[in-house]
N, C-alpha and C positions, 0 to 999 in steps of 0.2 A: 239774523239775530237769534241767539240761543236762549233757552230758558235756564235759569241758574237758581240754586237754592241759596238761602241766606248765608250758610256757612262757607260755601265756595266763593260767593261774591265778596264777602268780607275778607277772606283770605287773599283773593286776587287783588283787591284794592290795597291791602296792606303791603303785599309784595311789590306791587307796582310803585307805590309811593316811596318805599325804601330804595328801589332801584333808580327811580327818577330823581328824587329829592334828598335821599339819605335820611329821611325821618318818617315816622308813622303818619297816617292820614289824620287830618283835623276832624274829619267826619267819616265814619265807616260806610254809611249808606244814607240815602235820602230818608228824611223822617217819615214821609208818607209814600208808600209803594203799594201797588196792587198785586197781591199774591193769589195764585190759584193752584189747585192740585195738579201735579204733573211730574215729569221725570227730569231731574237735573242733567243737563247735557254733559257736565264735567265729572260728577261723582257717580252718576247713574242711579241714585236713590229716587224712589217714588216718595215725594214730599211736596211741600208748598214751594212753588217756584215763581220767579218774577223775571224781568228783563235785565240784561247786562247794564243798561243805562242807569238803573237804580243804584249801582255801585260806582258810578262815574266812569263807565267804560274802561275798566282796568285791562291790563295786558295779561290775558289768561295763559299765554304761551310761556310765561316766566315760571310756571309751575309744572313739574313732572307729574302729571296726573296718575300715571300707572304706579309710580312709587308712592304717591300720596295715598292711593287706595290700599296698597299693601300695608303701609304703616298704620293706617287707620284700622284695618282688620286685625293686625297684630296686637294693637293696644286696646282693642275693643273688649277682649276677654277679661 
């Protein structure tokens, strides 16, 4: 199991629901989750992280994480 930040977890949940069901998720994440300080396995940021299960075990392989990081850096400025 990997640690994941809120942003990456919600993104993966959204993409998974769109791929599987053709519509956005009814709920982006569990209402109550335990977050702790750590490093997100997907985006690499030091931030508050939780477990993948808190986002309903989305399929993180649907996202090109290298491209996501590049685009995020580009539009960060």
